[in-house]
N, CA, C, O and the ligand as a Tripos MOL2 file, in Angstrom:
@<TRIPOS>MOLECULE
protein
  281   279    71     0     0
PROTEIN
NO_CHARGES

@<TRIPOS>ATOM
      1 N         -30.5010  -39.3330  -30.7460 N.3       1 MET1
      2 CA        -29.6330  -38.8180  -29.6610 C.3       1 MET1
      3 C         -29.4300  -37.3150  -29.8060 C.2       1 MET1
      4 O         -28.6320  -36.8590  -30.6250 O.2       1 MET1
      5 N         -30.1580  -36.5610  -29.0080 N.am      2 PRO2
      6 CA        -30.0440  -35.0850  -29.0980 C.3       2 PRO2
      7 C         -28.7290  -34.5840  -28.5230 C.2       2 PRO2
      8 O         -28.2920  -34.9780  -27.4420 O.2       2 PRO2
      9 N         -28.1290  -33.7090  -29.2920 N.am      3 GLU3
     10 CA        -26.8570  -33.1540  -28.8030 C.3       3 GLU3
     11 C         -27.0310  -31.7390  -28.2510 C.2       3 GLU3
     12 O         -26.0930  -30.9420  -28.2240 O.2       3 GLU3
     13 N         -28.2330  -31.4580  -27.8210 N.am      4 ALA4
     14 CA        -28.5200  -30.1070  -27.3300 C.3       4 ALA4
     15 C         -28.1780  -29.9700  -25.8550 C.2       4 ALA4
     16 O         -28.2760  -28.8880  -25.2770 O.2       4 ALA4
     17 N         -27.7850  -31.0590  -25.2720 N.am      5 ALA5
     18 CA        -27.4960  -31.0140  -23.8410 C.3       5 ALA5
     19 C         -26.0520  -30.6050  -23.5700 C.2       5 ALA5
     20 O         -25.4200  -31.0460  -22.6100 O.2       5 ALA5
     21 N         -25.5710  -29.7640  -24.4390 N.am      6 LYS6
     22 CA        -24.1860  -29.3310  -24.2240 C.3       6 LYS6
     23 C         -24.1490  -28.1210  -23.3080 C.2       6 LYS6
     24 O         -24.5150  -27.0090  -23.6920 O.2       6 LYS6
     25 N         -23.7230  -28.3550  -22.1530 N.am      7 LYS7
     26 CA        -23.6440  -27.2340  -21.1980 C.3       7 LYS7
     27 C         -22.1890  -26.9280  -20.8760 C.2       7 LYS7
     28 O         -21.4210  -27.8010  -20.4710 O.2       7 LYS7
     29 N         -21.8470  -25.7120  -21.0600 N.am      8 PRO8
     30 CA        -20.4740  -25.3260  -20.6790 C.3       8 PRO8
     31 C         -20.3110  -25.3840  -19.1690 C.2       8 PRO8
     32 O         -20.8420  -24.5590  -18.4260 O.2       8 PRO8
     33 N         -19.5710  -26.3690  -18.7530 N.am      9 SER9
     34 CA        -19.4350  -26.5030  -17.3070 C.3       9 SER9
     35 C         -18.6720  -25.3060  -16.7300 C.2       9 SER9
     36 O         -17.5700  -24.9770  -17.1660 O.2       9 SER9
     37 N         -19.2820  -24.6820  -15.7580 N.am     10 PRO10
     38 CA        -18.6170  -23.5330  -15.1160 C.3      10 PRO10
     39 C         -17.3900  -23.9870  -14.3460 C.2      10 PRO10
     40 O         -17.4320  -24.9660  -13.6010 O.2      10 PRO10
     41 N         -16.3130  -23.2720  -14.5350 N.am     11 LYS11
     42 CA        -15.0930  -23.6550  -13.8260 C.3      11 LYS11
     43 C         -14.7120  -22.6200  -12.7730 C.2      11 LYS11
     44 O         -13.9810  -21.6670  -13.0430 O.2      11 LYS11
     45 N         -15.2160  -22.8290  -11.6010 N.am     12 PRO12
     46 CA        -14.7920  -21.9280  -10.5170 C.3      12 PRO12
     47 C         -13.4040  -22.3350  -10.0330 C.2      12 PRO12
     48 O         -13.2620  -23.1730   -9.1420 O.2      12 PRO12
     49 N         -12.4150  -21.7440  -10.6170 N.am     13 SER13
     50 CA        -11.0570  -22.1500  -10.2550 C.3      13 SER13
     51 C         -10.3190  -21.0140   -9.5520 C.2      13 SER13
     52 O          -9.6680  -20.1830  -10.1850 O.2      13 SER13
     53 N         -10.4380  -21.0040   -8.2650 N.am     14 PRO14
     54 CA         -9.6980  -19.9870   -7.5030 C.3      14 PRO14
     55 C          -8.2250  -20.3270   -7.4300 C.2      14 PRO14
     56 O          -7.8100  -21.2450   -6.7220 O.2      14 PRO14
     57 N          -7.4610  -19.5830   -8.1640 N.am     15 LYS15
     58 CA         -6.0290  -19.8790   -8.1660 C.3      15 LYS15
     59 C          -5.3280  -19.2140   -6.9900 C.2      15 LYS15
     60 O          -5.3780  -17.9940   -6.8370 O.2      15 LYS15
     61 N          -4.6930  -20.0000   -6.1840 N.am     16 PRO16
     62 CA         -3.9440  -19.4290   -5.0550 C.3      16 PRO16
     63 C          -2.6520  -18.7850   -5.5380 C.2      16 PRO16
     64 O          -1.5740  -19.3760   -5.4940 O.2      16 PRO16
     65 N          -2.8030  -17.5800   -5.9890 N.am     17 GLY17
     66 CA         -1.6230  -16.8810   -6.4980 C.3      17 GLY17
     67 C          -1.1520  -15.8400   -5.5080 C.2      17 GLY17
     68 O          -1.5620  -15.8390   -4.3470 O.2      17 GLY17
     69 N          -0.3020  -14.9670   -5.9670 N.am     18 PRO18
     70 CA          0.1870  -13.8870   -5.1090 C.3      18 PRO18
     71 C          -0.9460  -12.9370   -4.7670 C.2      18 PRO18
     72 O          -1.7700  -12.6110   -5.6210 O.2      18 PRO18
     73 N          -0.9880  -12.5000   -3.5350 N.am     19 LYS19
     74 CA         -2.0660  -11.6120   -3.1120 C.3      19 LYS19
     75 C          -1.9900  -10.2870   -3.8590 C.2      19 LYS19
     76 O          -0.9410   -9.6460   -3.9280 O.2      19 LYS19
     77 N          -3.1340   -9.8940   -4.4170 N.am     20 PRO20
     78 CA         -3.1600   -8.6620   -5.2030 C.3      20 PRO20
     79 C          -2.9590   -7.4150   -4.3520 C.2      20 PRO20
     80 O          -2.3640   -6.4320   -4.7930 O.2      20 PRO20
     81 N          -3.4680   -7.4760   -3.1220 N.am     21 CYS21
     82 CA         -3.3500   -6.2870   -2.2940 C.3      21 CYS21
     83 C          -2.5250   -6.5970   -1.0500 C.2      21 CYS21
     84 O          -3.0270   -7.2130   -0.1090 O.2      21 CYS21
     85 N          -1.2910   -6.1840   -1.0390 N.am     22 PRO22
     86 CA         -0.4470   -6.4240    0.1290 C.3      22 PRO22
     87 C          -0.8860   -5.5660    1.2990 C.2      22 PRO22
     88 O          -1.5710   -4.5570    1.1290 O.2      22 PRO22
     89 N          -0.4890   -5.9760    2.4720 N.am     23 LYS23
     90 CA         -0.8560   -5.1990    3.6480 C.3      23 LYS23
     91 C          -0.2140   -3.8210    3.5940 C.2      23 LYS23
     92 O           0.9540   -3.6740    3.2350 O.2      23 LYS23
     93 N          -1.0020   -2.8180    3.9570 N.am     24 PRO24
     94 CA         -0.4390   -1.4700    3.9590 C.3      24 PRO24
     95 C           0.4750   -1.2680    5.1520 C.2      24 PRO24
     96 O           0.4240   -2.0040    6.1370 O.2      24 PRO24
     97 N           1.2910   -0.2770    5.0360 N.am     25 CYS25
     98 CA          2.1910    0.0620    6.1310 C.3      25 CYS25
     99 C           1.3680    0.4040    7.3630 C.2      25 CYS25
    100 O           0.4760    1.2490    7.2820 O.2      25 CYS25
    101 N           1.6380   -0.2220    8.4950 N.am     26 PRO26
    102 CA          0.8710    0.0360    9.7130 C.3      26 PRO26
    103 C           1.0760    1.4480   10.2360 C.2      26 PRO26
    104 O           0.3130    1.9150   11.0820 O.2      26 PRO26
    105 N           2.0790    2.1160    9.7490 N.am     27 ILE27
    106 CA          2.3690    3.4610   10.2380 C.3      27 ILE27
    107 C           1.6550    4.5110    9.4110 C.2      27 ILE27
    108 O           0.9470    5.3590    9.9530 O.2      27 ILE27
    109 N           1.8370    4.4580    8.1000 N.am     28 CYS28
    110 CA          1.2820    5.5130    7.2590 C.3      28 CYS28
    111 C           0.2880    4.9940    6.2350 C.2      28 CYS28
    112 O          -0.2250    5.7590    5.4180 O.2      28 CYS28
    113 N           0.0140    3.6870    6.2770 N.am     29 ARG29
    114 CA         -1.0070    3.0910    5.4110 C.3      29 ARG29
    115 C          -0.6350    3.1210    3.9420 C.2      29 ARG29
    116 O          -1.5050    2.9580    3.0860 O.2      29 ARG29
    117 N           0.6120    3.3200    3.6340 N.am     30 ARG30
    118 CA          1.0080    3.2500    2.2380 C.3      30 ARG30
    119 C           1.3580    1.8080    1.9050 C.2      30 ARG30
    120 O           1.6120    1.0060    2.8040 O.2      30 ARG30
    121 N           1.3720    1.4770    0.6310 N.am     31 PRO31
    122 CA          1.6780    0.0910    0.2360 C.3      31 PRO31
    123 C           3.0070   -0.3630    0.7980 C.2      31 PRO31
    124 O           3.9970    0.3680    0.7930 O.2      31 PRO31
    125 N           2.9980   -1.5800    1.2760 N.am     32 MET32
    126 CA          4.1990   -2.1230    1.8900 C.3      32 MET32
    127 C           5.3060   -2.3190    0.8670 C.2      32 MET32
    128 O           5.0520   -2.6490   -0.2920 O.2      32 MET32
    129 N           6.5160   -2.1140    1.3070 N.am     33 VAL33
    130 CA          7.6720   -2.3870    0.4550 C.3      33 VAL33
    131 C           8.3630   -3.6330    0.9810 C.2      33 VAL33
    132 O           8.6610   -3.7520    2.1690 O.2      33 VAL33
    133 N           8.6060   -4.5500    0.0680 N.am     34 GLU34
    134 CA          9.1240   -5.8540    0.4660 C.3      34 GLU34
    135 C          10.3990   -5.7150    1.2960 C.2      34 GLU34
    136 O          10.6090   -6.4600    2.2530 O.2      34 GLU34
    137 N          11.2310   -4.7740    0.9300 N.am     35 ALA35
    138 CA         12.5260   -4.6310    1.6020 C.3      35 ALA35
    139 C          12.3690   -4.1770    3.0500 C.2      35 ALA35
    140 O          13.2320   -4.4340    3.8890 O.2      35 ALA35
    141 N          11.2600   -3.5020    3.3300 N.am     36 PHE36
    142 CA         11.0870   -2.9420    4.6740 C.3      36 PHE36
    143 C           9.8680   -3.5250    5.3720 C.2      36 PHE36
    144 O           9.4060   -2.9900    6.3790 O.2      36 PHE36
    145 N           9.3540   -4.6160    4.8390 N.am     37 ARG37
    146 CA          8.0970   -5.1210    5.3830 C.3      37 ARG37
    147 C           8.2130   -5.4140    6.8690 C.2      37 ARG37
    148 O           9.2780   -5.8010    7.3520 O.2      37 ARG37
    149 N           7.1190   -5.2310    7.5900 N.am     38 PRO38
    150 CA          5.7990   -4.8860    7.0240 C.3      38 PRO38
    151 C           5.6170   -3.3940    6.8310 C.2      38 PRO38
    152 O           4.4850   -2.9140    6.7630 O.2      38 PRO38
    153 N           6.6800   -2.6720    6.7430 N.am     39 PHE39
    154 CA          6.5480   -1.2260    6.5910 C.3      39 PHE39
    155 C           6.8190   -0.8100    5.1540 C.2      39 PHE39
    156 O           7.1510   -1.6390    4.3070 O.2      39 PHE39
    157 N           6.6720    0.4830    4.8910 N.am     40 CYS40
    158 CA          6.8550    0.9660    3.5290 C.3      40 CYS40
    159 C           8.2410    1.5540    3.3660 C.2      40 CYS40
    160 O           8.7210    1.7380    2.2470 O.2      40 CYS40
    161 N           8.8800    1.8470    4.4860 N.am     41 SER41
    162 CA         10.1950    2.4610    4.3840 C.3      41 SER41
    163 C          10.9350    2.2720    5.6980 C.2      41 SER41
    164 O          10.3520    1.8840    6.7100 O.2      41 SER41
    165 N          12.2120    2.5500    5.6610 N.am     42 ASP42
    166 CA         13.0050    2.4050    6.8820 C.3      42 ASP42
    167 C          12.5490    3.4260    7.9270 C.2      42 ASP42
    168 O          12.6400    3.1860    9.1310 O.2      42 ASP42
    169 N          12.0650    4.5450    7.4500 N.am     43 ARG43
    170 CA         11.6100    5.5880    8.3690 C.3      43 ARG43
    171 C          10.4350    5.0880    9.2120 C.2      43 ARG43
    172 O          10.4020    5.2680   10.4290 O.2      43 ARG43
    173 N           9.4860    4.4640    8.5420 N.am     44 CYS44
    174 CA          8.3170    3.9650    9.2580 C.3      44 CYS44
    175 C           8.7280    2.8520   10.2180 C.2      44 CYS44
    176 O           8.1360    2.6880   11.2850 O.2      44 CYS44
    177 N           9.7250    2.1080    9.8360 N.am     45 ARG45
    178 CA         10.1890    1.0470   10.7320 C.3      45 ARG45
    179 C          10.7550    1.6680   12.0060 C.2      45 ARG45
    180 O          10.5180    1.1840   13.1130 O.2      45 ARG45
    181 N          11.5000    2.7370   11.8260 N.am     46 GLN46
    182 CA         12.0640    3.4210   12.9850 C.3      46 GLN46
    183 C          10.9550    4.0330   13.8370 C.2      46 GLN46
    184 O          11.0120    4.0200   15.0660 O.2      46 GLN46
    185 N           9.9470    4.5670   13.1520 N.am     47 VAL47
    186 CA          8.8220    5.1650   13.8770 C.3      47 VAL47
    187 C           8.1430    4.1190   14.7370 C.2      47 VAL47
    188 O           7.8170    4.3650   15.8980 O.2      47 VAL47
    189 N           7.9320    2.9440   14.1500 N.am     48 ASP48
    190 CA          7.2830    1.8770   14.8940 C.3      48 ASP48
    191 C           8.1420    1.4500   16.0720 C.2      48 ASP48
    192 O           7.6430    1.2020   17.1700 O.2      48 ASP48
    193 N           9.4210    1.3700   15.8260 N.am     49 LEU49
    194 CA         10.3410    0.9690   16.8970 C.3      49 LEU49
    195 C          10.2970    2.0080   18.0180 C.2      49 LEU49
    196 O          10.2430    1.6680   19.2000 O.2      49 LEU49
    197 N          10.3220    3.2780   17.6180 N.am     50 GLY50
    198 CA         10.2730    4.3510   18.6120 C.3      50 GLY50
    199 C           8.9700    4.3380   19.3860 C.2      50 GLY50
    200 O           8.9250    4.6290   20.5810 O.2      50 GLY50
    201 N           7.9080    3.9910   18.6680 N.am     51 ARG51
    202 CA          6.6000    3.9510   19.3230 C.3      51 ARG51
    203 C           6.6060    2.8950   20.4170 C.2      51 ARG51
    204 O           6.0920    3.1120   21.5140 O.2      51 ARG51
    205 N           7.1890    1.7630   20.1020 N.am     52 TRP52
    206 CA          7.2610    0.6840   21.0890 C.3      52 TRP52
    207 C           8.0570    1.1330   22.3100 C.2      52 TRP52
    208 O           7.6450    0.9290   23.4520 O.2      52 TRP52
    209 N           9.1900    1.7410   22.0450 N.am     53 LEU53
    210 CA         10.0290    2.1780   23.1560 C.3      53 LEU53
    211 C           9.3180    3.2230   23.9820 C.2      53 LEU53
    212 O           9.3670    3.2010   25.2120 O.2      53 LEU53
    213 N           8.6460    4.1540   23.2880 N.am     54 THR54
    214 CA          7.9420    5.2160   23.9970 C.3      54 THR54
    215 C           6.8530    4.6380   24.8930 C.2      54 THR54
    216 O           6.7120    5.0200   26.0550 O.2      54 THR54
    217 N           6.0880    3.7090   24.3250 N.am     55 GLU55
    218 CA          5.0200    3.1080   25.1180 C.3      55 GLU55
    219 C           5.5980    2.3620   26.3140 C.2      55 GLU55
    220 O           5.0040    2.3240   27.3910 O.2      55 GLU55
    221 N           6.7470    1.7810   26.1020 N.am     56 ALA56
    222 CA          7.3730    1.0330   27.1840 C.3      56 ALA56
    223 C           7.7130    1.9660   28.3370 C.2      56 ALA56
    224 O           7.6650    1.5910   29.5080 O.2      56 ALA56
    225 N           8.0610    3.2070   27.9610 N.am     57 TYR57
    226 CA          8.4060    4.1640   29.0100 C.3      57 TYR57
    227 C           7.1600    4.7650   29.6500 C.2      57 TYR57
    228 O           7.1080    5.0120   30.8550 O.2      57 TYR57
    229 N           6.1410    4.9950   28.7870 N.am     58 VAL58
    230 CA          4.9280    5.6570   29.2790 C.3      58 VAL58
    231 C           4.1170    4.7380   30.1680 C.2      58 VAL58
    232 O           3.6830    5.1230   31.2540 O.2      58 VAL58
    233 N           3.9160    3.5110   29.6920 N.am     59 VAL59
    234 CA          3.1000    2.5840   30.4670 C.3      59 VAL59
    235 C           3.8040    2.2360   31.7780 C.2      59 VAL59
    236 O           4.8980    1.6720   31.7830 O.2      59 VAL59
    237 N           3.1670    2.5780   32.8620 N.am     60 PRO60
    238 CA          3.7700    2.2630   34.1590 C.3      60 PRO60
    239 C           3.6650    0.7820   34.4580 C.2      60 PRO60
    240 O           2.5850    0.1960   34.3900 O.2      60 PRO60
    241 N           4.7490    0.2110   34.7750 N.am     61 GLY61
    242 CA          4.7280   -1.2070   35.0910 C.3      61 GLY61
    243 C           4.2680   -1.4080   36.5150 C.2      61 GLY61
    244 O           3.9990   -0.4440   37.2310 O.2      61 GLY61
    245 N           4.1790   -2.6420   36.9210 N.am     62 PRO62
    246 CA          3.7760   -2.9310   38.2980 C.3      62 PRO62
    247 C           4.8000   -2.3890   39.2860 C.2      62 PRO62
    248 O           6.0080   -2.5430   39.1040 O.2      62 PRO62
    249 N           4.3060   -1.7710   40.3030 N.am     63 ALA63
    250 CA          5.2030   -1.1890   41.2820 C.3      63 ALA63
    251 C           6.0660   -2.2630   41.9330 C.2      63 ALA63
    252 O           5.5890   -3.3010   42.3910 O.2      63 ALA63
    253 N           7.3250   -1.9660   41.9480 N.am     64 VAL64
    254 CA          8.2320   -2.9460   42.5400 C.3      64 VAL64
    255 C           8.2090   -2.7800   44.0660 C.2      64 VAL64
    256 O           8.5990   -1.7470   44.6100 O.2      64 VAL64
    257 N           7.7500   -3.8090   44.7110 N.am     65 GLU65
    258 CA          7.6690   -3.7130   46.1680 C.3      65 GLU65
    259 C           9.0060   -4.1210   46.7820 C.2      65 GLU65
    260 O           9.4810   -5.2480   46.6430 O.2      65 GLU65
    261 N           9.5670   -3.1610   47.4490 N.am     66 GLU66
    262 CA         10.8430   -3.4740   48.0840 C.3      66 GLU66
    263 C          10.5890   -4.1130   49.4470 C.2      66 GLU66
    264 O           9.7270   -3.6710   50.2070 O.2      66 GLU66
    265 N          11.3200   -5.1090   49.7220 N.am     67 PRO67
    266 CA         11.1620   -5.7570   51.0330 C.3      67 PRO67
    267 C          11.5670   -4.8040   52.1410 C.2      67 PRO67
    268 O          12.6450   -4.2100   52.1080 O.2      67 PRO67
    269 N          10.6960   -4.6690   53.1120 N.am     68 GLU68
    270 CA         10.9910   -3.7410   54.1910 C.3      68 GLU68
    271 C          12.0770   -4.3140   55.1120 C.2      68 GLU68
    272 O          12.0210   -5.4580   55.5630 O.2      68 GLU68
    273 N          13.0310   -3.4790   55.3520 N.am     69 PRO69
    274 CA         14.0950   -3.9410   56.2670 C.3      69 PRO69
    275 C          13.5940   -4.0490   57.6940 C.2      69 PRO69
    276 O          12.8910   -3.1580   58.1710 O.2      69 PRO69
    277 N          13.9260   -5.0740   58.3500 N.am     70 GLU70
    278 CA         13.4240   -5.2410   59.7200 C.3      70 GLU70
    279 C          14.4440   -4.7720   60.7430 C.2      70 GLU70
    280 O          14.1890   -4.8390   61.9450 O.2      70 GLU70
    281 ZN          4.9550    3.8010    6.0480 Zn       71 ZN71
@<TRIPOS>BOND
     1     1     2 1
     2     2     3 1
     3     3     4 2
     4     3     5 am
     5     5     6 1
     6     6     7 1
     7     7     8 2
     8     7     9 am
     9     9    10 1
    10    10    11 1
    11    11    12 2
    12    11    13 am
    13    13    14 1
    14    14    15 1
    15    15    16 2
    16    15    17 am
    17    17    18 1
    18    18    19 1
    19    19    20 2
    20    19    21 am
    21    21    22 1
    22    22    23 1
    23    23    24 2
    24    23    25 am
    25    25    26 1
    26    26    27 1
    27    27    28 2
    28    27    29 am
    29    29    30 1
    30    30    31 1
    31    31    32 2
    32    31    33 am
    33    33    34 1
    34    34    35 1
    35    35    36 2
    36    35    37 am
    37    37    38 1
    38    38    39 1
    39    39    40 2
    40    39    41 am
    41    41    42 1
    42    42    43 1
    43    43    44 2
    44    43    45 am
    45    45    46 1
    46    46    47 1
    47    47    48 2
    48    47    49 am
    49    49    50 1
    50    50    51 1
    51    51    52 2
    52    51    53 am
    53    53    54 1
    54    54    55 1
    55    55    56 2
    56    55    57 am
    57    57    58 1
    58    58    59 1
    59    59    60 2
    60    59    61 am
    61    61    62 1
    62    62    63 1
    63    63    64 2
    64    63    65 am
    65    65    66 1
    66    66    67 1
    67    67    68 2
    68    67    69 am
    69    69    70 1
    70    70    71 1
    71    71    72 2
    72    71    73 am
    73    73    74 1
    74    74    75 1
    75    75    76 2
    76    75    77 am
    77    77    78 1
    78    78    79 1
    79    79    80 2
    80    79    81 am
    81    81    82 1
    82    82    83 1
    83    83    84 2
    84    83    85 am
    85    85    86 1
    86    86    87 1
    87    87    88 2
    88    87    89 am
    89    89    90 1
    90    90    91 1
    91    91    92 2
    92    91    93 am
    93    93    94 1
    94    94    95 1
    95    95    96 2
    96    95    97 am
    97    97    98 1
    98    98    99 1
    99    99   100 2
   100    99   101 am
   101   101   102 1
   102   102   103 1
   103   103   104 2
   104   103   105 am
   105   105   106 1
   106   106   107 1
   107   107   108 2
   108   107   109 am
   109   109   110 1
   110   110   111 1
   111   111   112 2
   112   111   113 am
   113   113   114 1
   114   114   115 1
   115   115   116 2
   116   115   117 am
   117   117   118 1
   118   118   119 1
   119   119   120 2
   120   119   121 am
   121   121   122 1
   122   122   123 1
   123   123   124 2
   124   123   125 am
   125   125   126 1
   126   126   127 1
   127   127   128 2
   128   127   129 am
   129   129   130 1
   130   130   131 1
   131   131   132 2
   132   131   133 am
   133   133   134 1
   134   134   135 1
   135   135   136 2
   136   135   137 am
   137   137   138 1
   138   138   139 1
   139   139   140 2
   140   139   141 am
   141   141   142 1
   142   142   143 1
   143   143   144 2
   144   143   145 am
   145   145   146 1
   146   146   147 1
   147   147   148 2
   148   147   149 am
   149   149   150 1
   150   150   151 1
   151   151   152 2
   152   151   153 am
   153   153   154 1
   154   154   155 1
   155   155   156 2
   156   155   157 am
   157   157   158 1
   158   158   159 1
   159   159   160 2
   160   159   161 am
   161   161   162 1
   162   162   163 1
   163   163   164 2
   164   163   165 am
   165   165   166 1
   166   166   167 1
   167   167   168 2
   168   167   169 am
   169   169   170 1
   170   170   171 1
   171   171   172 2
   172   171   173 am
   173   173   174 1
   174   174   175 1
   175   175   176 2
   176   175   177 am
   177   177   178 1
   178   178   179 1
   179   179   180 2
   180   179   181 am
   181   181   182 1
   182   182   183 1
   183   183   184 2
   184   183   185 am
   185   185   186 1
   186   186   187 1
   187   187   188 2
   188   187   189 am
   189   189   190 1
   190   190   191 1
   191   191   192 2
   192   191   193 am
   193   193   194 1
   194   194   195 1
   195   195   196 2
   196   195   197 am
   197   197   198 1
   198   198   199 1
   199   199   200 2
   200   199   201 am
   201   201   202 1
   202   202   203 1
   203   203   204 2
   204   203   205 am
   205   205   206 1
   206   206   207 1
   207   207   208 2
   208   207   209 am
   209   209   210 1
   210   210   211 1
   211   211   212 2
   212   211   213 am
   213   213   214 1
   214   214   215 1
   215   215   216 2
   216   215   217 am
   217   217   218 1
   218   218   219 1
   219   219   220 2
   220   219   221 am
   221   221   222 1
   222   222   223 1
   223   223   224 2
   224   223   225 am
   225   225   226 1
   226   226   227 1
   227   227   228 2
   228   227   229 am
   229   229   230 1
   230   230   231 1
   231   231   232 2
   232   231   233 am
   233   233   234 1
   234   234   235 1
   235   235   236 2
   236   235   237 am
   237   237   238 1
   238   238   239 1
   239   239   240 2
   240   239   241 am
   241   241   242 1
   242   242   243 1
   243   243   244 2
   244   243   245 am
   245   245   246 1
   246   246   247 1
   247   247   248 2
   248   247   249 am
   249   249   250 1
   250   250   251 1
   251   251   252 2
   252   251   253 am
   253   253   254 1
   254   254   255 1
   255   255   256 2
   256   255   257 am
   257   257   258 1
   258   258   259 1
   259   259   260 2
   260   259   261 am
   261   261   262 1
   262   262   263 1
   263   263   264 2
   264   263   265 am
   265   265   266 1
   266   266   267 1
   267   267   268 2
   268   267   269 am
   269   269   270 1
   270   270   271 1
   271   271   272 2
   272   271   273 am
   273   273   274 1
   274   274   275 1
   275   275   276 2
   276   275   277 am
   277   277   278 1
   278   278   279 1
   279   279   280 2
@<TRIPOS>SUBSTRUCTURE
     1 MET1         2 RESIDUE 1 A MET
     2 PRO2         6 RESIDUE 1 A PRO
     3 GLU3        10 RESIDUE 1 A GLU
     4 ALA4        14 RESIDUE 1 A ALA
     5 ALA5        18 RESIDUE 1 A ALA
     6 LYS6        22 RESIDUE 1 A LYS
     7 LYS7        26 RESIDUE 1 A LYS
     8 PRO8        30 RESIDUE 1 A PRO
     9 SER9        34 RESIDUE 1 A SER
    10 PRO10       38 RESIDUE 1 A PRO
    11 LYS11       42 RESIDUE 1 A LYS
    12 PRO12       46 RESIDUE 1 A PRO
    13 SER13       50 RESIDUE 1 A SER
    14 PRO14       54 RESIDUE 1 A PRO
    15 LYS15       58 RESIDUE 1 A LYS
    16 PRO16       62 RESIDUE 1 A PRO
    17 GLY17       66 RESIDUE 1 A GLY
    18 PRO18       70 RESIDUE 1 A PRO
    19 LYS19       74 RESIDUE 1 A LYS
    20 PRO20       78 RESIDUE 1 A PRO
    21 CYS21       82 RESIDUE 1 A CYS
    22 PRO22       86 RESIDUE 1 A PRO
    23 LYS23       90 RESIDUE 1 A LYS
    24 PRO24       94 RESIDUE 1 A PRO
    25 CYS25       98 RESIDUE 1 A CYS
    26 PRO26      102 RESIDUE 1 A PRO
    27 ILE27      106 RESIDUE 1 A ILE
    28 CYS28      110 RESIDUE 1 A CYS
    29 ARG29      114 RESIDUE 1 A ARG
    30 ARG30      118 RESIDUE 1 A ARG
    31 PRO31      122 RESIDUE 1 A PRO
    32 MET32      126 RESIDUE 1 A MET
    33 VAL33      130 RESIDUE 1 A VAL
    34 GLU34      134 RESIDUE 1 A GLU
    35 ALA35      138 RESIDUE 1 A ALA
    36 PHE36      142 RESIDUE 1 A PHE
    37 ARG37      146 RESIDUE 1 A ARG
    38 PRO38      150 RESIDUE 1 A PRO
    39 PHE39      154 RESIDUE 1 A PHE
    40 CYS40      158 RESIDUE 1 A CYS
    41 SER41      162 RESIDUE 1 A SER
    42 ASP42      166 RESIDUE 1 A ASP
    43 ARG43      170 RESIDUE 1 A ARG
    44 CYS44      174 RESIDUE 1 A CYS
    45 ARG45      178 RESIDUE 1 A ARG
    46 GLN46      182 RESIDUE 1 A GLN
    47 VAL47      186 RESIDUE 1 A VAL
    48 ASP48      190 RESIDUE 1 A ASP
    49 LEU49      194 RESIDUE 1 A LEU
    50 GLY50      198 RESIDUE 1 A GLY
    51 ARG51      202 RESIDUE 1 A ARG
    52 TRP52      206 RESIDUE 1 A TRP
    53 LEU53      210 RESIDUE 1 A LEU
    54 THR54      214 RESIDUE 1 A THR
    55 GLU55      218 RESIDUE 1 A GLU
    56 ALA56      222 RESIDUE 1 A ALA
    57 TYR57      226 RESIDUE 1 A TYR
    58 VAL58      230 RESIDUE 1 A VAL
    59 VAL59      234 RESIDUE 1 A VAL
    60 PRO60      238 RESIDUE 1 A PRO
    61 GLY61      242 RESIDUE 1 A GLY
    62 PRO62      246 RESIDUE 1 A PRO
    63 ALA63      250 RESIDUE 1 A ALA
    64 VAL64      254 RESIDUE 1 A VAL
    65 GLU65      258 RESIDUE 1 A GLU
    66 GLU66      262 RESIDUE 1 A GLU
    67 PRO67      266 RESIDUE 1 A PRO
    68 GLU68      270 RESIDUE 1 A GLU
    69 PRO69      274 RESIDUE 1 A PRO
    70 GLU70      278 RESIDUE 1 A GLU
    71 ZN71       281 GROUP 0 **** ****
């Protein structure tokens, strides 16, 4: 009985652990801070909020058609 057939079985064990690379701040691309996620700071959060508001003002909505008085 030959004992040469000892093969170290490869163990591909992908452990679902914490992600090594968190998403960067969408504003300045710096590492996200848990307290301000998904941003890196309160400043970037405000910037994002302002951006939304600004776009809301810039983007022209559908023209409101007023009913013509007869
Ligand atoms: Zn940022």
